[in-house]
C-alpha positions as CSV (number, residue, x, y, z in Angstrom):
1,M,-95.4,-2.6,255.1
2,S,-93.2,-0.4,252.9
3,F,-93.7,-0.1,249.2
4,K,-90.4,-1.9,248.5
5,N,-91.6,-5.0,250.5
6,R,-95.0,-5.0,248.8
7,A,-93.3,-4.9,245.4
8,A,-91.0,-7.8,246.3
9,K,-94.0,-9.8,247.5
10,N,-95.7,-9.3,244.1
11,R,-92.8,-10.4,241.9
12,P,-93.5,-14.2,242.0
13,A,-97.1,-13.5,240.9
14,R,-95.9,-11.4,238.0
15,G,-93.4,-14.1,237.0
16,L,-96.1,-16.7,237.0
17,T,-98.4,-14.5,235.0
18,A,-95.7,-13.9,232.4
19,L,-95.0,-17.7,232.3
20,A,-98.7,-18.4,231.8
21,L,-99.0,-15.9,229.0
22,A,-95.9,-17.3,227.3
23,A,-97.3,-20.9,227.6
24,A,-100.6,-19.7,226.1
25,A,-98.8,-18.1,223.2
26,V,-96.8,-21.2,222.5
27,G,-99.9,-23.3,222.6
28,S,-101.8,-21.1,220.2
29,L,-98.7,-21.2,217.8
30,L,-98.8,-25.0,217.9
31,V,-102.5,-25.1,217.1
32,S,-101.9,-22.6,214.3
33,A,-98.9,-24.5,213.0
34,S,-100.9,-27.8,212.8
35,A,-103.8,-26.1,210.9
36,A,-101.3,-24.4,208.5
37,H,-99.5,-27.7,208.0
38,A,-102.6,-29.3,206.6
39,D,-102.9,-26.6,204.0
40,D,-99.2,-26.5,203.2
41,S,-99.3,-29.8,201.4
42,Y,-102.1,-28.4,199.1
43,Y,-100.2,-25.1,198.7
44,A,-96.9,-26.7,197.8
45,D,-98.6,-29.0,195.3
46,C,-100.4,-26.0,193.9
47,L,-97.2,-24.0,193.4
48,S,-95.6,-27.1,191.8
49,S,-98.5,-27.6,189.4
50,V,-99.0,-24.0,188.2
51,G,-95.8,-22.2,189.0
52,S,-95.3,-19.3,191.3
53,R,-95.0,-15.5,191.3
54,T,-94.3,-12.9,194.0
55,S,-97.3,-11.2,195.6
56,P,-97.8,-7.5,194.9
57,N,-96.3,-6.6,198.3
58,G,-93.1,-8.6,197.3
59,Y,-93.4,-10.7,200.5
60,W,-95.3,-13.9,199.6
61,T,-95.0,-16.6,197.0
62,I,-98.4,-17.1,195.4
63,P,-99.7,-19.2,192.5
64,A,-98.8,-18.0,189.0
65,R,-102.5,-18.4,187.9
66,N,-105.8,-16.7,188.8
67,F,-108.7,-18.9,189.8
68,S,-112.5,-18.3,189.5
69,Q,-115.7,-20.2,189.3
70,G,-115.2,-23.2,187.0
71,S,-111.6,-23.7,188.1
72,S,-110.6,-27.0,189.7
73,G,-107.6,-28.8,191.1
74,V,-105.2,-28.7,193.9
75,C,-104.9,-24.9,193.9
76,V,-108.7,-24.6,194.5
77,K,-108.3,-27.2,197.3
78,S,-105.6,-24.9,198.9
79,L,-107.9,-21.9,198.4
80,Q,-110.8,-23.7,200.0
81,S,-108.7,-25.0,202.9
82,R,-107.5,-21.4,203.6
83,L,-111.0,-20.1,203.4
84,S,-112.2,-22.7,205.9
85,S,-109.4,-22.0,208.3
86,I,-110.4,-18.4,208.6
87,G,-113.8,-19.4,210.0
88,I,-116.4,-18.6,207.4
89,D,-119.6,-19.7,208.9
90,E,-122.8,-20.3,207.0
91,A,-125.6,-22.9,206.9
92,D,-124.4,-24.6,203.7
93,W,-120.8,-25.1,205.0
94,S,-119.9,-28.7,205.1
95,D,-117.0,-30.9,205.9
96,D,-116.7,-31.8,202.2
97,F,-116.2,-28.1,201.1
98,V,-112.5,-28.7,200.3
99,D,-113.2,-30.7,197.1
100,G,-111.1,-28.9,194.5
101,Q,-114.1,-27.6,192.6
102,F,-114.6,-23.8,192.4
103,G,-118.4,-23.7,192.4
104,P,-121.0,-21.2,193.6
105,I,-120.3,-21.8,197.3
106,T,-116.6,-21.2,196.9
107,D,-117.4,-18.1,194.8
108,R,-119.6,-16.8,197.6
109,Y,-116.9,-17.3,200.2
110,V,-114.2,-15.8,198.0
111,R,-116.4,-12.7,197.5
112,R,-117.1,-12.5,201.3
113,F,-113.4,-12.8,202.0
114,Q,-112.6,-10.1,199.4
115,L,-115.1,-7.8,200.9
116,S,-113.7,-8.3,204.4
117,A,-110.2,-7.7,203.1
118,R,-111.3,-4.5,201.3
119,L,-110.4,-5.9,197.9
120,Q,-112.2,-5.6,194.6
121,V,-115.2,-8.0,195.0
122,D,-115.1,-9.9,191.7
123,G,-114.8,-13.6,192.7
124,I,-111.4,-13.9,191.0
125,V,-108.6,-15.1,193.1
126,G,-105.8,-13.1,191.6
127,P,-102.6,-11.6,193.0
128,M,-104.2,-9.3,195.6
129,T,-106.7,-12.0,196.8
130,W,-104.0,-14.6,197.0
131,E,-101.7,-12.1,198.9
132,A,-104.5,-11.3,201.5
133,L,-105.5,-15.0,201.8
134,V,-101.9,-16.2,202.4
135,A,-101.1,-13.3,204.8
136,S,-104.3,-14.0,206.8
137,T,-103.6,-17.7,207.1
138,R,-99.9,-17.6,207.6
139,G,-99.7,-14.8,210.2
């Protein structure tokens, strides 16, 4: 069998592979979209309640306030929701983590995120941390 015939024989398999890869990509986008959608309501409410500013890179809209231990409200819920969506895994993680209270557990997860994002590890969710968090949960 010539090379040309072998190549023609393999085309349907390549087409099916491309189709399967495209379907997988669309499926993962749909899963990501539904996860992001749940947080979008908190995030939109956060921006409405505290105002917005542009992130340091000029690309994202982020809350106009910084948050740290002792903060509470819908912006903290958005922060917690985003942290939970990036898969922080620890023994004291629970389903009621997204409670709008920036306590010691949220502080620990913020610091862990800041370390992994190569940011200043201070537990303060300011412009750089919001930018990295929004970028990592929006894609």
